[in-house]
C-alpha positions in Angstrom: 11.8 27.9 34.0 9.6 29.5 36.7 7.4 27.1 38.6 4.0 28.3 39.9 3.8 29.1 43.6 1.3 27.3 45.7 0.3 30.7 47.1 -0.8 32.0 43.7 -4.5 32.3 42.9 -6.2 30.1 40.3 -7.1 32.4 37.4 -10.0 32.2 35.0 -8.4 33.2 31.7 -10.3 34.1 28.6 -8.2 33.3 25.6 -9.4 35.1 22.5 -7.5 33.4 19.6 -8.7 32.2 16.2 -5.7 29.9 15.5 -6.4 26.4 16.8 -2.6 25.7 16.9 -2.0 28.7 19.1 -4.8 27.6 21.5 -3.3 24.1 21.7 0.1 25.7 22.3 -1.1 27.7 25.3 -2.9 24.7 26.8 0.2 22.6 26.4 2.3 25.3 28.0 0.0 25.5 31.0 -0.1 21.7 31.4 3.7 21.6 31.2 4.0 24.3 33.9 1.4 22.4 36.0 -0.7 25.6 36.4 -4.2 25.2 37.8 -5.7 28.0 35.7 -9.0 27.6 33.9 -8.9 28.5 30.2 -12.1 29.7 28.5 -11.7 29.9 24.7 -13.2 32.3 22.2 -12.4 32.2 18.5 -13.0 35.9 17.9 -14.2 39.1 19.5 -17.9 38.4 18.9 -17.7 35.0 20.7 -15.7 36.7 23.5 -18.4 39.3 24.0 -21.0 36.6 24.2 -19.0 34.9 26.9 -18.5 38.2 28.8 -22.3 38.9 28.8 -22.5 36.4 31.7 -21.4 38.9 34.4 -21.4 36.1 37.0 -18.3 34.4 35.6 -16.1 37.2 34.3 -12.5 36.2 33.7 -9.6 37.4 35.9 -7.4 38.0 32.8 -8.0 38.2 29.0 -5.3 37.1 26.6 -6.1 38.7 23.3 -4.8 38.1 19.8 -5.0 41.1 17.5 -5.5 39.6 14.0 -8.9 37.8 14.0 -11.9 37.7 11.8 -15.2 39.6 12.5 -14.2 41.8 15.4 -10.4 42.1 15.5 -8.5 42.5 18.8 -8.3 46.3 18.7 -12.0 46.6 18.0 -12.8 44.2 20.8 -10.5 46.1 23.2 -12.4 49.4 22.4 -15.8 47.8 23.1 -14.5 46.3 26.3 -12.9 49.5 27.6 -16.2 51.4 27.0 -18.2 49.0 29.2 -18.7 50.2 32.8 -18.0 46.8 34.3 -15.6 45.1 31.9 -13.2 48.0 31.5 -11.5 46.9 34.7 -10.6 43.4 33.3 -6.9 43.2 32.6 -6.1 42.5 29.0 -2.8 41.3 27.8 -2.2 41.3 24.0 -0.6 38.0 22.9 0.3 38.5 19.2 2.8 38.1 16.5 2.4 41.8 15.5 5.5 43.8 16.4 3.9 46.8 14.5 4.6 49.9 16.6 1.3 51.5 15.6 -0.6 48.4 16.9 1.3 48.5 20.1 0.7 52.2 20.7 -3.0 51.9 19.9 -3.4 49.0 22.3 -1.7 50.9 25.1 -3.8 54.0 24.3 -6.9 51.8 24.8 -5.6 50.6 28.2 -4.1 47.2 27.8 -2.2 45.8 30.8 0.6 44.3 28.6 1.7 43.5 25.1 3.5 40.2 24.5 5.1 39.1 21.3 4.7 35.4 20.6 8.2 34.0 20.3 9.1 31.5 17.6 10.8 29.0 20.0 8.4 27.0 22.1 10.6 27.2 25.2 10.6 31.0 25.0 6.8 30.9 24.6 6.4 28.7 27.7 8.7 31.1 29.7 6.6 34.1 28.7 3.3 32.4 29.6 4.8 31.3 32.9 5.9 34.8 33.8 2.6 36.4 32.7 0.3 34.0 34.5 2.5 34.0 37.6 2.4 37.7 37.7 -1.4 37.9 37.3 -2.1 35.1 39.8 -0.2 37.1 42.5 -1.7 40.4 41.5 -4.7 41.8 43.5 -7.5 41.7 41.1 -10.9 43.4 41.3 -14.1 42.7 39.5 -15.8 45.8 38.1 
């Protein structure tokens, strides 16, 4: 398992996920990996847009589930990518949907990555570690 580097930046991550168990799983993985990242939670796209209206504390990375009530992940993504400031925020889809149509549509809208949630917890932790290590070493800009 990859350990976070002390040279990596602390990320502010917006997790948009309606499943409480998935939120707990991500927090548990980050704690297990001893990562310093700040996780901000939104239960759906509407709640996420409310959080993002505060332009002074935009996240460095958005982890987005596709299947949610109210505004689903794809609808949220389209709104985000049409905004002059927020379009530059990297969005990584974190979903159970292996539907090729969903994947193509997300990439068409400009996602930075598409990650399938694995069934095994250790595989999930490995994917979260790899993803957050990558984005914490990446040079990020705010729109």
